[in-house]
C-alpha positions in Angstrom: 84.6 68.4 147.7 83.3 69.9 151.0 83.8 68.5 154.4 83.4 69.7 158.0 86.1 67.6 159.7 89.8 67.8 160.5 91.9 70.1 158.3 95.4 71.4 158.4 95.4 74.8 156.7 97.4 78.0 156.9 97.0 79.7 160.3 94.0 77.5 161.2 94.9 76.4 164.7 96.7 79.7 165.5 93.7 81.7 164.4 91.3 79.8 166.7 93.6 80.2 169.6 93.8 83.9 169.0 90.1 84.2 168.8 89.9 83.2 172.5 92.0 86.2 173.5 90.5 88.8 171.1 91.0 92.4 171.9 88.3 95.0 172.1 87.1 96.6 168.8 88.3 100.1 168.2 86.4 103.0 169.7 86.7 106.3 171.5 89.2 106.6 174.2 92.2 104.9 172.5 95.5 106.1 173.7 96.8 109.2 171.9 99.7 108.5 169.6 102.1 110.4 167.4 105.4 109.5 165.8 108.5 110.7 167.6 109.3 114.3 166.7 111.7 114.5 163.8 111.3 110.8 162.9 112.4 110.8 159.2 110.3 107.7 158.5 106.9 109.5 159.0 105.2 112.5 157.4 102.2 114.4 158.7 99.5 114.9 156.1 98.9 118.5 157.4 102.4 119.3 156.2 101.2 118.8 152.7 98.1 120.9 153.0 95.5 118.6 154.5 92.9 120.7 156.4 90.3 118.4 157.7 87.5 121.0 158.0 85.0 118.9 155.9 84.9 121.5 153.2 88.4 121.7 151.6 89.4 118.9 149.2 92.3 117.1 150.9 92.9 114.6 148.1 96.0 116.3 146.7 97.5 116.7 150.1 97.1 113.0 151.0 98.4 112.0 147.6 101.5 114.2 147.9 102.2 112.8 151.4 101.8 109.2 150.1 104.1 109.9 147.2 107.0 110.4 149.5 107.0 106.7 150.2 107.1 107.4 154.0 104.5 106.3 156.6 101.6 108.7 156.9 100.5 110.2 160.2 96.8 111.4 160.3 96.0 113.6 163.3 92.5 114.4 164.5 90.9 116.9 162.1 88.6 119.8 163.1 85.8 117.9 161.3 86.9 115.3 158.8 89.3 114.9 155.9 87.4 115.2 152.6 88.6 113.2 149.6 87.2 113.2 146.1 89.5 110.5 144.7 91.6 107.6 145.8 95.0 107.7 147.7 97.6 105.1 146.6 99.6 104.0 149.6 103.3 103.0 149.3 103.8 102.6 153.1 101.8 102.4 156.3 99.2 104.9 157.5 98.1 105.5 161.1 95.7 107.7 163.0 96.5 109.5 166.2 94.3 107.4 168.5 91.1 109.5 167.9 90.0 107.5 164.9 90.3 110.5 162.6 87.7 110.4 159.8 88.5 110.3 156.1 85.4 110.6 154.0 84.8 110.0 150.3 82.8 112.8 148.7 80.8 112.0 145.6 80.8 108.3 146.0 78.9 106.7 143.1 80.1 103.1 143.2 82.4 103.5 140.2 80.0 101.8 137.7 82.9 101.5 135.2 84.8 99.3 137.8 87.7 101.7 138.1 89.1 102.7 141.5 88.5 106.5 141.4 86.3 106.5 144.5 88.1 104.0 146.6 89.6 105.6 149.7 92.9 103.8 150.1 94.4 101.7 147.3 97.3 99.3 148.0 98.6 97.8 144.7 101.8 96.1 144.0 103.2 96.3 147.6 105.7 93.6 148.3 107.7 95.1 151.2 108.1 93.8 154.8 104.8 95.2 156.0 102.2 97.8 155.3 99.7 98.6 158.0 96.4 100.6 157.9 95.6 101.4 161.6 93.4 103.7 163.7 91.3 105.4 161.0 87.6 105.9 160.4 87.1 105.5 156.6 83.6 106.6 155.5 82.8 105.5 152.0 79.8 107.8 151.8 77.2 105.3 150.6 73.7 106.6 151.4 72.2 103.2 151.8 70.0 103.5 148.7 72.2 104.2 145.7 72.6 101.5 143.0 74.8 103.1 140.4 77.7 100.7 140.9 79.5 98.6 143.5 83.2 99.2 143.0 84.1 102.0 145.6 85.8 100.4 148.6 87.2 101.7 151.8 90.5 99.7 151.3 91.4 97.9 148.0 94.3 95.5 148.2 95.5 94.1 144.8 98.7 92.2 143.9 100.3 92.8 147.3 101.9 90.9 150.1 102.3 91.6 153.9 99.4 94.0 154.4 97.6 94.4 157.8 94.4 96.3 158.2 93.6 96.6 162.0 91.9 98.7 164.6 89.9 100.8 162.2 86.2 101.7 161.6 85.5 101.1 157.9 81.9 102.0 157.0 79.4 102.8 154.3 81.4 101.8 151.2 79.4 101.6 147.9 81.4 98.4 147.4 83.4 96.5 150.1 84.9 97.6 153.4 88.0 95.6 152.3 88.5 94.2 148.8 91.3 91.7 148.2 92.1 90.4 144.7 94.0 90.8 141.5 93.5 91.2 137.7 95.9 90.1 135.0 95.3 92.9 132.5 97.8 95.8 132.3 101.6 95.9 132.4 102.3 95.7 136.1 103.0 92.2 137.6 99.7 90.7 138.7 99.4 87.9 141.4 97.1 86.8 144.1 97.5 88.9 147.3 99.1 86.9 150.1 99.7 87.3 153.8 96.8 89.7 154.2 95.4 90.3 157.7 92.1 92.0 158.5 91.7 92.1 162.3 90.0 93.9 165.1 88.1 96.4 162.9 84.5 97.5 162.9 83.3 96.8 159.3 79.9 98.4 159.0 77.0 98.9 156.5 78.7 98.2 153.2 76.5 98.0 150.1 78.4 94.8 149.1 80.7 93.0 151.6 82.5 93.7 154.8 85.4 91.7 153.3 85.5 90.5 149.7 88.2 88.1 148.6 88.2 87.5 144.8 91.7 86.1 144.8 94.2 85.6 147.6 96.5 83.1 149.4 96.9 83.1 153.2 94.3 85.6 154.2 93.2 86.1 157.8 89.9 87.7 158.8 89.9 87.8 162.6 88.2 89.4 165.6 86.2 92.0 163.6 82.8 93.4 164.4 80.8 93.0 161.2 77.5 94.9 160.6 75.6 94.4 157.4 72.1 95.9 157.1 71.1 95.0 153.5 70.7 91.7 151.7 73.1 92.2 148.8 75.9 89.6 148.2 77.2 88.6 151.7 79.0 89.9 154.8 82.1 88.0 153.8 82.4 86.8 150.2 85.0 84.4 148.8 84.2 85.0 145.2 86.6 84.5 142.2 85.5 86.0 138.9 85.1 83.6 136.0 88.4 84.7 134.4 90.3 81.4 134.5 93.0 82.5 136.9 91.6 83.9 140.1 91.4 81.5 143.1 91.2 81.7 146.9 93.4 79.4 149.1 94.2 79.3 152.8 91.7 81.6 154.4 90.9 81.7 158.1 87.7 83.5 159.2 87.8 83.3 163.0 86.6 85.1 166.2 84.4 87.6 164.4 81.1 89.0 165.7 78.3 89.2 163.1 75.2 91.3 163.0 73.9 90.5 159.5 70.5 91.0 157.9 69.0 88.1 155.8 70.9 87.6 152.6 69.1 87.5 149.3 68.1 84.1 147.9 69.0 82.3 151.1 72.7 83.0 150.8 75.1 82.7 153.7 76.5 85.6 155.7 79.8 84.0 154.7 79.5 83.0 151.0 81.7 80.8 148.9 81.2 81.0 145.1 83.7 79.8 142.5 81.6 80.4 139.4 81.3 78.4 136.2 83.7 79.7 133.6 86.6 79.6 136.1 87.6 76.0 135.4 91.1 76.9 134.2 92.0 78.4 137.6 93.4 76.3 140.4 90.6 75.0 142.6 89.8 77.2 145.6 89.7 75.9 149.1 91.5 75.3 152.4 89.1 77.5 154.3 88.5 77.6 158.0 85.4 79.4 159.5 85.6 78.9 163.2 84.9 80.6 166.6 82.5 83.2 165.2 79.3 84.3 166.9 76.5 86.7 166.5 73.2 87.2 164.5 72.6 85.9 161.0 69.9 84.1 159.1 71.0 80.6 158.4 71.7 79.9 154.7 69.2 78.0 152.7 69.5 74.2 153.2 70.8 73.5 149.7 73.6 76.0 150.3 74.4 75.5 153.9 77.7 74.1 154.9 77.3 71.5 157.7 78.8 72.5 161.0 78.7 76.2 160.3 75.6 77.0 162.3 74.1 78.3 159.1 76.8 80.9 158.8 78.4 79.6 155.6 76.7 79.1 152.3 78.4 77.5 149.3 77.0 78.1 145.8 76.6 75.0 143.7 79.0 76.0 140.9 82.6 74.8 140.9 83.6 72.7 144.0 85.6 74.0 146.9 88.2 71.7 148.5 88.9 71.3 152.3 86.4 73.7 153.9 86.0 73.4 157.6 83.4 75.1 159.8 83.2 74.7 163.6 82.4 76.4 166.8 80.2 79.1 165.2 77.5 80.3 167.5 74.2 81.8 166.3 72.9 84.1 169.1 69.1 84.3 169.4 
């Protein structure tokens, strides 16, 4: 059941209030920052051999730094940090205020749906808080390749208490931010929860700026979202037909959109719970409010009333308690 009326959902009112006082998107000129000298809770990726000249492969250095379990400090490189594989985070990572660039080399979309070409992977984190802040993550998609769609700037699976803020995430073959879980394997698998994506620039993905295939209590707030192609959506809430994935308690508020027309009349924000997922809990409790920008309104048969054409709902399994309000389409 869909409706555009009153709804009490996780973080709904608070998110709209925060949208009114949004901060500026990240960019040049941010204050310089470094951890206090000798702080044992941080490690500098250069101490593990990261070079950042755009030629050396810095993958092993980043992985060794992350394996310490300490927070990672990423200073401004001479050119950019070049990765050829993913880095699995166990704690927070932060740039020095200059938006240091980490670029994936050889991105091919991982057609086998692995995560070899993701930049940062957060899997199984359940601590008090992990933050990705102040980085430019360049996924390396050339705007034309179609080999796959599984290389993300940041992948969050089976984790809690993760914040992704004040970054520039651009050109992933897949999504700027992917949020979800899969039950196969021996590790505990559960929907991510208390995930916040705020005050980022999310630009030119092949798939989505933010894709949520499963999650509970997800906030997407005050981001600048640029999508130049028609594939999938700018923000996709899209469980797979596996019988257990669901999306519940999502607030999409205060974002600025610049989105090309989506294929088949889809919405820039798309909700799709596909046939075949009947065994999962029903998805819903979604607020889309206080967003503005440019998008092509979703086709009439998909369009959610009250969303300004921003939201399209595919006619598969029904969503419960979806509210859209105060979204402004700018001519």
